[in-house]
BADREN-393658 format. One line per 3 residues: number of its first residue (from 1); their letters; for each residue y, x, z of N, C-alpha, C. Coordinates in steps of 0.2 Angstrom, whole numbers. Layout:
BEGIN
NUM	a	Y,X,Z,Y,X,Z,Y,X,Z | ...
This chain:
BEGIN
1	mls	320,729,417,313,729,414,307,727,417 | 304,724,415,298,721,418,293,727,418 | 290,725,424,285,729,427,278,728,421
4	tll	274,733,420,270,736,414,264,729,416 | 263,725,410,259,719,410,253,720,408 | 246,716,414,239,716,412,238,714,404
7	lpl	240,718,401,238,715,393,232,717,390 | 225,716,388,223,721,385,224,721,378 | 223,726,374,224,727,367,218,727,364
10	vsa	220,725,356,214,725,353,214,731,349 | 208,735,347,208,742,343,210,741,338 | 215,745,335,216,744,326,212,747,322
13	qae	211,744,317,207,749,310,212,752,308 | 209,760,307,213,765,304,217,762,299 | 211,760,294,213,759,285,218,753,286
16	rvr	220,750,292,225,743,292,232,745,286 | 233,740,282,240,741,278,244,736,282 | 249,736,281,254,732,283,255,726,278
19	ppk	253,720,280,252,716,278,260,710,278 | 261,706,274,266,702,274,266,697,281 | 271,695,282,273,690,289,267,689,292
22	ltv	265,682,288,260,679,291,255,678,285 | 247,681,286,242,681,280,237,676,283 | 235,672,280,230,665,283,222,671,278
25	lhh	218,670,285,212,676,286,206,671,283 | 207,664,286,202,660,285,205,653,283 | 202,648,279,203,641,281,198,638,283
28	fka	196,634,289,190,631,289,189,623,285 | 182,624,285,180,617,281,177,612,284 | 174,613,288,172,609,295,164,608,294
31	akd	161,607,285,154,605,286,150,611,289 | 151,617,287,147,622,289,150,629,294 | 157,630,293,161,634,297,165,631,303
34	ggq	165,624,303,169,621,309,175,619,307 | 180,617,313,185,614,310,188,611,317 | 195,612,318,200,611,324,198,618,329
37	psa	200,623,328,200,626,332,205,629,337 | 204,626,343,210,627,348,209,634,352 | 205,637,353,205,643,357,207,649,354
40	alt	209,654,358,212,659,355,206,666,351 | 207,669,349,201,674,346,198,678,350 | 192,681,350,191,686,356,189,693,352
43	pdg	192,697,353,188,703,348,182,707,349 | 179,708,341,171,709,344,170,718,344 | 176,721,343,177,728,347,176,733,339
46	agg	176,730,333,174,732,326,178,730,322 | 185,727,325,188,724,320,191,716,318 | 185,714,321,184,706,317,184,703,325
49	fyt	183,697,326,184,692,330,179,687,331 | 177,684,336,174,678,338,178,673,341 | 177,666,340,180,660,340,177,654,340
52	tae	179,649,345,175,641,343,178,637,338 | 177,632,337,180,627,334,175,621,338 | 181,616,338,179,608,343,174,606,339
55	fgg	175,605,332,172,600,328,169,604,320 | 165,600,317,160,603,312,156,608,314 | 153,611,310,145,613,310,141,608,307
58	pqd	133,610,307,129,605,304,129,599,309 | 129,599,314,132,591,318,137,588,319 | 141,592,317,150,591,318,151,590,325
61	lgv	148,593,329,149,593,336,152,601,338 | 154,605,333,157,612,337,153,616,334 | 156,623,334,153,629,331,154,634,337
64	air	152,641,336,155,646,337,153,651,332 | 157,655,331,156,659,324,161,666,325 | 159,671,321,161,676,321,165,678,313
67	ltp	170,683,315,175,684,308,173,689,307 | 174,693,301,172,699,301,177,700,294 | 179,709,294,185,711,291,181,712,285
70	pdt	185,714,278,182,716,273,183,723,274 | 178,727,270,176,734,271,184,737,269 | 188,735,262,193,736,261,198,733,259
73	lpg	203,733,264,210,730,263,213,728,258 | 218,723,256,215,718,256,209,716,254 | 206,709,256,200,706,254,199,701,259
76	kws	193,700,257,190,693,260,187,695,267 | 189,689,272,185,691,278,178,687,276 | 173,686,280,168,684,282,167,681,287
79	lkl	164,676,286,161,671,292,153,671,293 | 153,670,301,147,670,301,145,665,308 | 141,659,306,139,654,311,134,658,316
82	lhg	136,660,323,133,660,329,129,654,332 | 131,648,332,128,642,334,132,637,333 | 128,633,331,131,625,328,128,622,334
85	ftg	133,615,338,132,613,343,128,606,343 | 123,603,347,122,598,346,121,591,349 | 124,593,353,127,588,360,123,589,365
88	apd	117,587,364,111,589,370,106,591,368 | 103,595,373,105,599,379,111,604,378 | 113,606,373,118,612,375,125,611,375
91	gsv	128,605,374,134,602,373,138,601,368 | 142,600,367,149,599,363,155,599,363 | 158,599,357,166,601,358,169,607,362
94	pdt	166,613,359,167,621,364,174,623,361 | 179,621,366,185,620,364,191,625,369 | 186,630,372,188,635,375,187,644,373
97	tli	191,648,374,190,655,372,185,658,375 | 180,661,370,176,665,371,178,672,374 | 172,673,382,173,680,383,167,685,383
100	aap	169,690,381,165,695,381,165,700,385 | 156,702,386,154,705,392,154,712,391 | 154,718,394,151,723,391,147,724,387
103	dgt	140,722,388,133,722,384,134,717,376 | 140,716,377,141,712,371,140,705,371 | 137,702,376,136,695,377,141,691,378
106	lyg	140,685,375,146,680,376,147,674,378 | 150,673,382,151,666,387,155,661,386 | 153,654,386,159,651,384,158,642,388
109	ttf	160,637,385,160,633,388,160,627,384 | 158,620,384,160,616,381,162,608,384 | 166,606,383,171,601,386,166,594,387
112	vgg	162,592,383,157,588,384,148,590,381 | 144,584,383,137,588,380,133,589,387 | 129,592,384,124,594,389,119,589,393
115	aad	117,591,398,110,586,400,115,580,402 | 119,579,406,121,574,408,129,571,403 | 131,574,399,137,573,393,142,576,397
118	ngs	142,581,402,147,581,406,151,589,406 | 147,592,401,149,600,399,143,603,400 | 144,611,397,139,614,400,143,622,398
121	vfs	141,626,402,141,634,402,137,637,398 | 138,642,392,133,645,389,133,652,388 | 129,655,383,129,662,383,126,662,376
124	ltp	129,667,371,126,670,365,126,677,366 | 119,679,365,116,686,365,117,689,359 | 120,696,358,118,697,351,111,700,350
127	pva	109,700,342,103,702,340,101,710,342 | 96,711,342,91,718,344,90,719,337 | 92,723,332,88,725,324,77,725,325
130	pat	77,721,324,77,718,315,80,713,316 | 80,709,322,82,702,323,88,702,321 | 91,696,318,97,695,315,101,687,317
133	rwk	98,684,323,99,679,325,101,679,333 | 108,677,333,111,677,341,106,672,344 | 105,674,350,101,669,355,107,666,360
136	fki	105,659,360,109,653,363,106,651,368 | 109,651,374,105,649,381,112,644,386 | 109,641,388,112,636,392,112,639,400
139	lhs	117,641,403,116,644,411,117,638,414 | 122,633,414,121,628,418,126,621,414 | 122,616,414,125,609,413,126,606,420
142	fts	133,603,418,135,599,423,134,592,424 | 127,591,428,125,586,429,127,580,435 | 131,584,440,133,579,446,140,581,443
145	age	143,573,445,152,574,445,154,575,451 | 151,578,456,153,582,462,154,588,460 | 150,591,454,152,599,453,158,600,447
148	ger	157,595,444,164,595,440,162,590,433 | 166,588,427,165,587,423,170,589,417 | 168,589,410,176,591,406,179,597,406
151	lqg	174,601,404,176,610,405,183,611,401 | 186,614,403,193,614,400,196,620,399 | 196,625,406,199,631,405,195,637,404
154	qll	197,641,401,193,647,399,189,650,405 | 184,654,404,179,657,408,182,665,411 | 183,666,416,184,673,418,178,676,421
157	ltd	176,682,420,170,686,420,173,692,425 | 167,692,431,171,695,438,167,703,436 | 168,708,442,164,715,440,158,714,441
160	dgs	156,708,445,148,709,448,146,703,443 | 147,702,437,145,697,432,145,690,433 | 149,689,438,147,679,441,154,678,434
163	llg	154,671,435,158,669,429,162,663,436 | 168,663,434,173,658,436,177,653,431 | 175,648,432,179,642,427,182,636,431
166	tay	185,631,427,188,627,430,185,620,427 | 187,614,431,183,608,426,189,604,425 | 191,600,421,194,594,423,196,589,427
169	qgg	189,587,427,187,580,432,183,585,436 | 180,577,439,175,579,445,178,581,450 | 172,582,454,174,585,461,174,578,465
172	ssn	175,579,471,176,573,476,182,568,476 | 187,571,471,193,565,470,193,564,464 | 187,565,458,188,567,452,195,568,448
175	sgt	197,574,449,203,577,449,201,584,447 | 196,584,446,194,592,445,190,598,451 | 188,603,446,185,608,452,186,615,451
178	vym	186,620,453,183,628,451,178,629,454 | 174,633,450,168,634,452,165,640,451 | 159,642,451,157,650,450,150,650,449
181	ltp	149,653,443,141,652,444,139,662,444 | 134,663,447,132,670,448,126,673,444 | 126,678,442,118,678,437,113,679,443
184	pvt	108,679,440,101,678,445,100,687,445 | 96,686,452,95,695,454,88,695,450 | 83,690,452,77,688,448,76,682,444
187	gsv	72,681,439,71,674,436,77,675,431 | 79,668,429,83,668,424,89,662,426 | 87,657,433,93,652,435,97,656,438
190	wtf	104,653,435,111,654,437,112,651,443 | 117,654,449,116,648,454,124,646,454 | 126,641,454,131,636,456,135,636,462
193	tll	142,637,463,146,637,469,151,633,468 | 152,629,469,159,625,471,164,630,474 | 169,631,471,174,635,475,181,630,477
196	haf	182,627,474,188,621,476,187,614,472 | 187,609,476,189,602,473,196,601,474 | 199,598,469,206,596,470,207,587,470
199	dgi	213,589,475,213,582,477,217,576,474 | 220,579,468,223,577,463,231,573,467 | 233,574,472,240,574,475,244,580,475
202	lgg	243,581,482,250,586,484,246,593,480 | 238,592,482,235,598,479,234,599,474 | 237,597,468,237,597,461,231,595,459
205	gfp	231,593,453,223,591,449,223,591,442 | 218,591,437,217,590,432,219,596,430 | 214,602,430,217,610,428,216,610,420
208	lag	220,612,416,219,613,410,217,620,407 | 220,627,415,219,633,412,213,635,416 | 211,642,414,207,645,419,211,650,423
211	ltl	208,654,427,211,657,432,210,663,428 | 216,667,431,220,675,430,220,678,436 | 215,684,436,215,687,443,222,693,443
214	gsn	224,693,450,231,698,449,227,704,453 | 230,710,454,228,717,456,227,717,464 | 228,712,466,227,710,472,220,708,475
217	gvy	216,707,471,212,702,471,211,694,472 | 219,693,470,218,685,472,217,681,464 | 217,677,464,214,672,457,221,667,459
220	ygt	223,664,451,231,661,449,228,657,444 | 231,651,444,231,645,439,234,640,440 | 233,635,436,238,630,435,235,623,435
223	tsr	238,618,439,236,611,436,240,605,431 | 238,602,428,242,599,425,244,592,428 | 242,592,434,244,585,437,245,587,443
226	gga	249,582,448,247,583,454,253,587,457 | 252,590,465,258,592,466,264,589,470 | 271,589,471,275,587,477,276,582,470
229	ndr	278,582,465,280,578,461,275,575,454 | 270,576,454,266,573,450,263,576,444 | 268,582,442,271,585,436,265,593,436
232	gtv	261,595,442,258,599,444,260,605,445 | 255,610,446,256,617,451,257,622,448 | 257,628,453,254,634,450,252,636,458
235	ysl	245,638,457,241,639,464,237,646,464 | 236,648,470,231,654,472,225,651,474 | 220,656,473,212,656,475,210,662,478
238	tpp	211,663,485,208,669,489,201,669,490 | 197,675,487,190,675,488,190,677,497 | 185,674,500,184,675,509,183,682,510
241	tpp	184,685,514,185,692,519,178,690,523 | 170,693,521,165,691,526,168,693,534 | 164,689,539,159,683,537,161,678,535
244	avr	168,676,533,170,669,532,166,668,522 | 164,662,521,161,661,516,166,656,512 | 172,652,515,175,646,511,182,652,508
247	wky	182,650,500,188,652,498,196,650,498 | 199,653,500,208,647,502,213,647,498 | 213,641,497,216,638,492,224,638,493
250	kvl	228,637,488,239,638,491,242,635,484 | 244,630,486,249,628,479,254,632,481 | 256,637,477,263,640,475,269,636,474
253	ysf	269,631,470,274,631,467,272,622,463 | 275,617,465,275,609,461,281,611,456 | 279,608,450,284,607,444,287,600,446
256	elg	294,600,441,298,594,442,300,591,436 | 299,585,437,303,582,429,307,577,433 | 311,574,429,317,570,432,322,570,435
259	nvp	323,570,441,329,574,445,330,580,443 | 327,585,443,327,592,440,322,593,434 | 324,591,426,320,592,421,320,601,418
262	atg	324,605,420,324,611,419,319,616,421 | 314,612,426,308,616,428,302,615,425 | 302,611,421,295,609,416,290,605,420
265	gvp	285,602,416,279,601,419,274,602,415 | 268,600,416,261,598,413,259,605,412 | 259,610,415,257,617,413,248,618,409
268	mgd	249,621,404,242,619,400,239,626,398 | 243,632,397,240,639,395,239,642,401 | 235,648,401,233,652,407,238,655,408
271	lli	240,660,413,244,663,416,245,669,415 | 248,672,414,251,681,414,253,684,420 | 250,689,422,252,693,429,254,700,426
274	dta	259,701,430,261,709,428,258,713,433 | 260,719,434,257,723,439,262,722,446 | 266,718,445,270,717,450,270,712,455
277	gvl	264,709,451,263,702,454,266,695,452 | 269,696,447,273,690,443,269,687,439 | 270,682,440,265,675,434,271,674,429
280	ygt	268,674,423,273,670,416,267,665,415 | 271,658,414,268,655,412,272,651,405 | 268,644,403,272,639,398,271,634,402
283	tsq	276,628,399,273,620,402,274,616,396 | 269,613,395,270,608,388,276,603,389 | 277,602,395,284,595,395,290,598,399
286	ggg	295,596,398,302,596,402,305,601,400 | 310,604,406,315,608,400,322,605,399 | 326,609,398,333,606,394,335,602,389
289	ggr	327,605,385,325,599,378,319,596,380 | 319,594,385,311,589,387,306,592,383 | 305,598,379,299,598,375,294,604,378
292	gtv	296,606,385,293,613,386,296,619,388 | 295,622,394,299,629,394,294,634,396 | 297,641,396,294,647,398,295,648,404
295	fsl	292,650,409,295,652,416,291,659,418 | 293,661,425,291,664,431,291,662,438 | 286,666,440,284,665,447,283,671,450
298	gle	289,672,455,286,679,460,290,679,466 | 286,682,470,288,683,478,296,685,478 | 297,692,474,303,696,474,305,697,481
301	ghp	301,700,484,303,703,493,303,697,497 | 300,691,495,298,687,499,291,688,502 | 289,688,506,282,687,509,279,681,508
304	kaw	282,675,508,280,670,506,283,665,502 | 289,663,499,293,660,496,292,662,490 | 288,661,486,288,660,479,295,660,475
307	qyh	298,664,471,304,661,467,303,659,458 | 304,653,458,304,649,451,310,651,446 | 308,655,441,315,657,434,313,654,429
310	llh	316,649,426,317,647,420,320,652,415 | 314,654,409,316,658,406,318,655,398 | 316,650,396,317,647,389,315,639,391
313	sfa	320,635,389,318,629,387,317,627,379 | 313,623,378,311,625,371,316,617,368 | 316,617,362,319,613,355,328,608,359
316	tva	330,616,361,338,614,363,341,615,358 | 338,619,352,343,620,346,337,618,341 | 342,619,333,337,617,328,332,622,326
319	gdg	325,620,324,322,625,322,317,627,328 | 320,628,334,315,630,340,309,626,341 | 304,628,344,296,626,346,298,620,349
322	dtp	290,617,350,291,611,354,284,612,356 | 281,610,362,278,608,366,272,614,366 | 275,619,369,269,624,372,262,623,374
325	eag	255,625,373,249,623,376,247,630,377 | 249,635,375,243,641,375,247,646,381 | 244,650,384,247,654,387,251,661,383
328	lia	253,666,387,258,671,386,254,676,385 | 256,682,380,256,689,378,262,693,379 | 261,699,380,268,704,381,266,710,378
331	daa	272,712,375,270,719,373,273,724,378 | 273,731,376,273,736,381,280,738,383 | 285,734,380,292,734,383,295,727,387
334	gal	289,723,386,290,717,391,292,710,388 | 293,712,380,294,704,379,288,699,378 | 291,693,379,284,688,379,283,685,373
337	ygt	275,684,370,274,680,365,269,675,365 | 272,668,361,267,664,362,268,659,356 | 264,652,357,264,648,352,268,641,354
340	ttl	268,637,348,269,630,351,268,626,345 | 264,619,349,260,616,345,264,611,339 | 270,612,342,275,607,337,281,611,336
343	ggd	287,609,333,294,610,332,293,614,325 | 298,620,325,300,624,319,303,620,313 | 303,623,307,306,621,302,302,613,298
346	snh	295,615,300,293,609,299,289,605,303 | 290,606,308,286,602,314,279,603,315 | 275,609,313,271,610,313,269,616,316
349	gti	272,617,322,273,623,327,274,628,326 | 276,633,330,280,641,329,274,646,332 | 278,652,331,278,659,335,283,661,337
352	fkl	284,662,343,290,663,346,289,671,350 | 296,673,352,297,679,355,303,677,360 | 301,679,365,307,681,373,308,688,374
355	tpp	314,690,372,315,697,374,318,698,382 | 317,701,386,319,702,393,327,703,392 | 331,702,395,336,703,395,340,711,398
358	vpl	347,713,398,348,720,402,356,716,402 | 358,716,408,356,717,414,348,711,415 | 347,712,420,341,704,421,343,699,423
361	tdp	350,698,425,352,691,427,355,688,421 | 356,691,417,357,687,408,351,683,407 | 353,678,401,347,676,399,343,678,395
364	wip	336,676,396,331,679,391,333,677,383 | 331,681,379,335,680,373,329,678,367 | 328,671,365,324,668,361,323,670,355
367	avl	316,671,351,318,670,343,310,666,341 | 312,661,334,308,661,333,304,666,327 | 299,667,328,297,672,322,294,671,317
370	hsf	291,664,317,287,661,310,286,653,312 | 287,649,307,287,641,308,281,641,301 | 278,637,305,271,635,302,272,629,297
373	ngt	270,628,290,272,626,286,266,619,284 | 259,620,288,255,618,285,251,619,280 | 250,622,275,248,625,271,245,631,274
376	dga	250,636,279,246,640,281,245,640,289 | 242,633,290,242,631,295,246,625,299 | 244,623,305,248,618,310,246,618,317
379	tpa	249,615,322,248,615,328,243,621,332 | 246,627,331,241,631,335,241,631,342 | 236,631,347,235,627,351,233,634,356
382	gsl	231,640,355,227,646,357,232,650,358 | 231,655,362,235,660,362,234,664,357 | 238,670,356,240,676,352,235,682,356
385	vmd	231,685,351,229,694,353,234,697,347 | 235,702,352,238,708,349,235,715,348 | 234,718,342,230,724,343,235,729,342
388	dag	234,736,345,237,742,346,242,746,340 | 242,742,335,248,742,329,252,738,331 | 252,732,335,257,728,335,257,721,331
391	lfy	250,720,327,248,715,324,246,708,328 | 248,703,327,245,699,331,238,692,327 | 233,691,330,230,685,327,230,679,332
394	gta	227,674,328,226,668,330,224,663,326 | 224,656,328,221,650,326,228,645,326 | 226,642,319,230,635,320,225,629,320
397	sag	225,623,325,219,619,325,217,614,319 | 226,614,315,225,608,311,229,614,303 | 229,610,299,234,613,292,229,617,288
400	gkf	229,621,283,226,627,280,225,620,274 | 221,624,267,219,621,263,215,614,262 | 212,615,269,206,609,270,210,604,276
403	skg	214,604,279,219,601,283,214,602,289 | 209,608,289,205,610,297,207,614,301 | 211,618,299,214,624,304,212,630,299
406	tvf	214,635,302,216,641,299,215,648,305 | 214,652,303,213,659,306,219,665,304 | 224,665,307,227,672,303,230,678,306
409	sfr	233,682,304,235,687,305,244,688,306 | 248,690,308,255,690,308,259,696,311 | 263,699,307,266,705,308,274,703,311
412	p	275,704,315,281,702,319,286,706,317
């Protein structure tokens, strides 16, 4: 059985009733509430969620919103617009998951826009009564291509309040960067530090995912291209031990397509890590069906040689998922859950489950839990979140009543 996975759970509402398999909580309309949500949901601590949508809002350049459940279930969820993006100077196309600090402040990124149209990092601070309006602030606009541009990966908040993130492009080889923003001790200016510039070749390039922190203090991530076969990598980034100041970057694995298609390629979602240090992730391409994979990567007693295991190849049987872009979550028993953007009965995407085998040498057991049909959503690109009652929540970037995406709950 898998070691315990480092997965935070959402607090369930005591009065929550058991819903049907999948319930649409919100249909996006684009004009006011946004459209094309590709990020995961962020719990607000009171049964609701924060999220972003890439487009829609007052300027049709994306929004940050809050979804609040009804006082009595079942009922209609309410939506509050926290910020409508304008392109400059605040950014546009916010397509990454918001992260919440202990004080309730939200942090996020925009893919483009900002002072030089290279993207921005922002904060949203909740209002203090009697005020009702959230305070939006730009923490950093990427004005130099050397810093990075096209912010794609989710931010990671460290214990000291710093933010770590990835940029899809920019850097010395225009293949992306890893950066850190440190909060000010005095004043209001955050300090930008370039931690790593991808070389785009053997060292990987064009990261679409953010960083995942292991219990050993090492950060892990993926690149969508580069590596030994130009199909992406899994890498580690280790903070320096003073007096050293340089972070240590290392490629742990290079994906393969072509001669060995089963290993997959082009990983897009964040990695999941368990307490034994085993990494779990998805690739959007490759595998036995050529439509993506689920994999694990661990040392398994080897001090240096990371061992790759293919857990599932998509689209090898009828009705299976196709092209997973999001990362995975896990339950207490070690089963893995995720979404695919395509495949299923209507080719609108799926929710899937992988159950670990007994004995561990046997194959993992795949199951499609839900096939999206378009009316309930389509093309789910964000990771799921799960509450302590086992109910899933997520977003679909398309479909729904207005073809602009949905927010849903799902009972497996």
